[in-house]
C-alpha positions in Angstrom: -71.9 -49.0 -19.3 -71.2 -46.6 -16.4 -67.6 -45.4 -16.4 -67.4 -45.4 -12.6 -67.4 -49.2 -12.6 -64.0 -51.0 -12.6 -63.3 -52.7 -15.9 -62.9 -56.4 -16.1 -59.9 -55.9 -18.2 -57.6 -53.0 -19.1 -54.7 -53.4 -21.4 -52.6 -50.2 -21.3 -50.0 -49.1 -23.8 -49.3 -52.7 -24.9 -46.4 -53.1 -27.3 -44.8 -56.2 -28.9 -42.3 -56.5 -31.8 -41.2 -59.4 -33.9 -37.9 -59.1 -35.6 -37.9 -55.3 -35.1 -41.4 -54.9 -36.6 -44.0 -53.5 -34.2 -46.9 -55.8 -34.4 -48.7 -53.9 -31.6 -47.6 -50.4 -30.7 -48.9 -48.6 -27.5 -52.3 -50.2 -27.8 -54.9 -49.6 -25.0 -58.3 -51.3 -24.8 -60.7 -52.1 -22.0 -63.8 -54.3 -21.3 -66.5 -54.0 -18.7 -68.7 -56.8 -17.1 -71.6 -57.8 -19.3 -70.2 -56.0 -22.3 -69.2 -57.1 -25.8 -66.2 -55.3 -27.3 -65.3 -56.0 -30.9 -61.8 -55.7 -32.2 -61.7 -54.8 -35.9 -59.0 -54.3 -38.5 -57.5 -55.8 -41.6 -55.3 -58.9 -41.4 -52.0 -57.8 -39.9 -53.6 -54.8 -38.1 -52.5 -56.2 -34.7 -55.8 -57.2 -33.2 -55.1 -61.0 -33.0 -51.6 -60.4 -31.6 -53.0 -58.0 -29.0 -55.6 -60.5 -27.8 -53.1 -63.3 -27.8 -51.1 -61.3 -25.2 -54.2 -61.3 -23.0 -54.7 -65.1 -23.7 -51.1 -65.8 -22.7 -49.9 -67.0 -26.1 -47.5 -64.0 -26.4 -45.6 -62.1 -23.8 -45.8 -58.3 -24.2 -42.6 -56.2 -24.5 -44.1 -53.3 -22.6 -47.4 -52.1 -21.2 -49.7 -53.1 -18.3 -52.6 -55.6 -18.0 -55.1 -55.0 -15.2 -57.9 -57.5 -14.2 -60.6 -56.0 -12.0 -58.3 -53.0 -11.4 -55.3 -54.9 -10.3 -52.0 -55.3 -12.3 -51.4 -58.9 -13.3 -48.7 -60.9 -15.1 -49.9 -63.2 -17.8 -47.0 -65.3 -19.0 -48.8 -68.3 -20.5 -52.4 -69.6 -21.1 -52.4 -71.2 -17.6 -52.0 -67.8 -16.1 -54.8 -66.5 -18.2 -57.2 -69.2 -17.1 -56.3 -68.4 -13.5 -57.7 -64.9 -14.1 -60.9 -66.3 -15.6 -59.8 -65.7 -19.2 -60.9 -68.3 -21.8 -60.4 -68.2 -25.5 -62.7 -69.8 -28.1 -60.9 -70.0 -31.3 -62.5 -70.2 -34.8 -61.4 -73.9 -35.1 -63.2 -74.6 -31.7 -60.7 -77.3 -30.7 -63.5 -79.7 -29.8 -63.0 -83.5 -29.8 -65.3 -84.7 -32.5 -65.4 -88.4 -31.4 -66.8 -87.8 -27.9 -70.0 -86.3 -26.5 -70.7 -82.9 -25.0 -69.9 -83.9 -21.4 -66.5 -85.4 -22.4 -65.7 -82.2 -24.3 -66.6 -80.0 -21.3 -64.2 -81.9 -19.0 -61.5 -82.6 -21.6 -58.2 -82.7 -19.7 -60.0 -82.0 -16.4 -62.1 -85.1 -16.0 -64.0 -86.0 -12.8 -63.1 -89.3 -11.2 -64.9 -91.6 -8.7 -63.4 -92.7 -5.4 -62.2 -95.8 -7.3 -60.3 -93.7 -9.8 -62.6 -94.4 -12.8 -64.2 -91.6 -14.9 -67.3 -90.3 -13.2 -69.5 -90.1 -16.3 -72.7 -89.6 -14.3 -71.4 -86.5 -12.5 -69.9 -85.0 -15.7 -73.1 -85.5 -17.7 -75.2 -84.0 -14.8 -73.0 -80.9 -14.7 -73.0 -80.7 -18.6 -76.8 -80.7 -18.6 -76.8 -78.0 -15.9 -74.4 -75.7 -17.8 -75.9 -76.3 -21.2 -79.4 -75.9 -19.8 -78.4 -72.4 -18.5 -76.7 -71.5 -21.8 -78.8 -73.2 -24.4 -82.0 -74.8 -23.0 -82.9 -76.3 -26.4 -79.8 -78.5 -26.5 -80.8 -82.1 -26.1 -78.1 -84.1 -27.9 -76.0 -85.1 -24.9 -75.3 -88.7 -26.0 -74.1 -88.0 -29.5 -70.5 -87.4 -30.6 -69.8 -83.7 -31.2 -69.1 -84.4 -34.9 -72.8 -85.1 -35.3 -73.8 -81.6 -34.1 -74.5 -78.5 -36.1 -72.0 -75.6 -36.1 -74.1 -73.6 -33.7 -74.4 -76.5 -31.3 -70.7 -77.1 -31.5 -70.2 -73.4 -30.5 -72.6 -74.1 -27.6 -70.3 -76.9 -26.4 -67.1 -74.7 -26.8 -68.7 -71.8 -24.9 -70.1 -74.1 -22.1 -66.6 -75.6 -21.6 -65.2 -72.1 -21.1 -67.9 -71.0 -18.6 -68.0 -74.3 -16.7 -64.7 -73.3 -15.0 -65.9 -69.8 -14.1 -64.6 -67.8 -17.0 -65.4 -64.1 -16.6 -63.7 -62.9 -19.7 -64.2 -64.6 -23.1 -62.2 -64.1 -26.2 -64.2 -65.2 -29.2 -62.4 -65.5 -32.5 -64.7 -65.3 -35.5 -67.5 -67.1 -33.7 -69.9 -67.1 -36.7 -67.4 -67.8 -39.5 -68.8 -70.6 -41.8 -72.1 -70.6 -40.0 -75.5 -70.3 -41.8 -78.0 -67.6 -40.8 -79.9 -69.8 -38.3 -76.7 -70.9 -36.6 -75.4 -67.4 -36.6 -78.6 -66.3 -34.8 -78.1 -69.1 -32.3 -74.6 -68.0 -31.5 -76.0 -64.4 -31.1 -78.4 -65.7 -28.5 -75.6 -67.5 -26.6 -73.6 -64.2 -26.5 -76.6 -62.3 -25.2 -77.0 -64.9 -22.5 -73.4 -64.6 -21.5 -73.8 -60.8 -21.3 -76.8 -61.2 -19.0 -74.6 -63.2 -16.7 -72.1 -60.4 -16.5 -69.4 -62.1 -18.6 -67.3 -59.7 -20.7 -66.5 -60.7 -24.3 -63.8 -59.6 -26.7 -65.1 -60.4 -30.2 -62.7 -60.6 -33.1 -64.7 -60.5 -36.3 -64.5 -59.5 -40.0 -68.3 -59.3 -40.3 -69.3 -55.7 -39.7 -73.0 -56.8 -39.6 -72.3 -59.3 -36.8 -70.4 -56.6 -34.9 -73.2 -54.1 -35.0 -75.7 -56.8 -34.0 -73.6 -58.1 -31.0 -71.1 -55.5 -29.8 -71.6 -52.6 -27.5 -68.3 -50.9 -28.5 -65.7 -51.3 -31.2 -61.9 -50.8 -31.2 -60.4 -50.4 -34.6 -56.7 -51.2 -35.2 -54.4 -50.4 -38.1 -50.7 -50.9 -38.4 -50.4 -52.2 -34.8 -52.1 -49.1 -33.3 -55.6 -48.3 -32.1 -57.2 -45.9 -34.6 -60.1 -45.3 -32.2 -63.0 -46.6 -30.2 -66.8 -46.0 -30.3 -70.1 -47.2 -29.1 -71.9 -49.0 -31.9 -74.9 -46.7 -31.3 -72.7 -43.6 -32.0 -71.2 -44.5 -35.4 -72.4 -46.0 -38.7 -71.1 -49.1 -40.4 -69.6 -46.9 -43.1 -67.8 -44.8 -40.5 -66.3 -47.9 -39.0 -65.2 -49.2 -42.4 -63.5 -45.8 -42.9 -61.6 -46.3 -39.7 -60.5 -49.8 -40.8 -59.5 -48.8 -44.3 -58.2 -45.2 -44.0 -57.6 -44.8 -40.2 -60.0 -41.8 -40.1 -61.8 -41.3 -36.8 -65.4 -40.1 -37.2 -67.1 -37.5 -34.9 -68.8 -40.2 -32.8 -65.6 -42.0 -32.0 -62.7 -41.4 -29.5 -59.4 -41.2 -31.5 -56.4 -43.3 -30.6 -52.7 -43.0 -31.4 -53.2 -44.6 -34.9 -55.9 -42.1 -36.1 -55.0 -39.9 -39.0 -56.0 -36.2 -39.2 -58.6 -35.1 -41.8 
């Protein structure tokens, strides 16, 4: 990733407090096109809160958000979507009783000139998007509840990119998936990267992170301990950052790093 390029996202010195407790304290992260950046840290480290600020679920107390180099205000999820930011939560929030096309257009259905649902157009577009993302997907007529975990992830991701998302937030995308489905999701992420989409990956699985992410940011007690390319650090060194807040030689320290 060449540093001369403009980041898709920069979050600079972001802070938010709840009841006087700093959930996020002067945190700065960034993301480039076609890059996967993992956010790591124990429960309560601040990573989910930080990313929910980008998704519009929380409003920051201070700091700055830039999209493609320009300062923006994200006050709610609608604002986030306008800037091409989509979130795929661990629970997926898919409608189990309808098929893939209906899920892709949930709440944004296409209608004919007579005001009825344009099922033909929605299915055609669903086939186009899914074909680009997961060419092996064939189960367009079945309710989503009949699909595997990996196929359900395909539907959730396709719904996000259907409306031109450029920034994806993925929350534990391989949680509760078997090895084959985890590999399938990995292939989906590689496809998104190839299309220039930037991905923030929240995960507790250090193996997933090293398989999928280009860089990692580690948070502890609401602060960024440091960042590193996955090629420059070991899994044990990243675990040391998570547990002890110690920044190894291959990482760039943040405000939360401890000396020694």
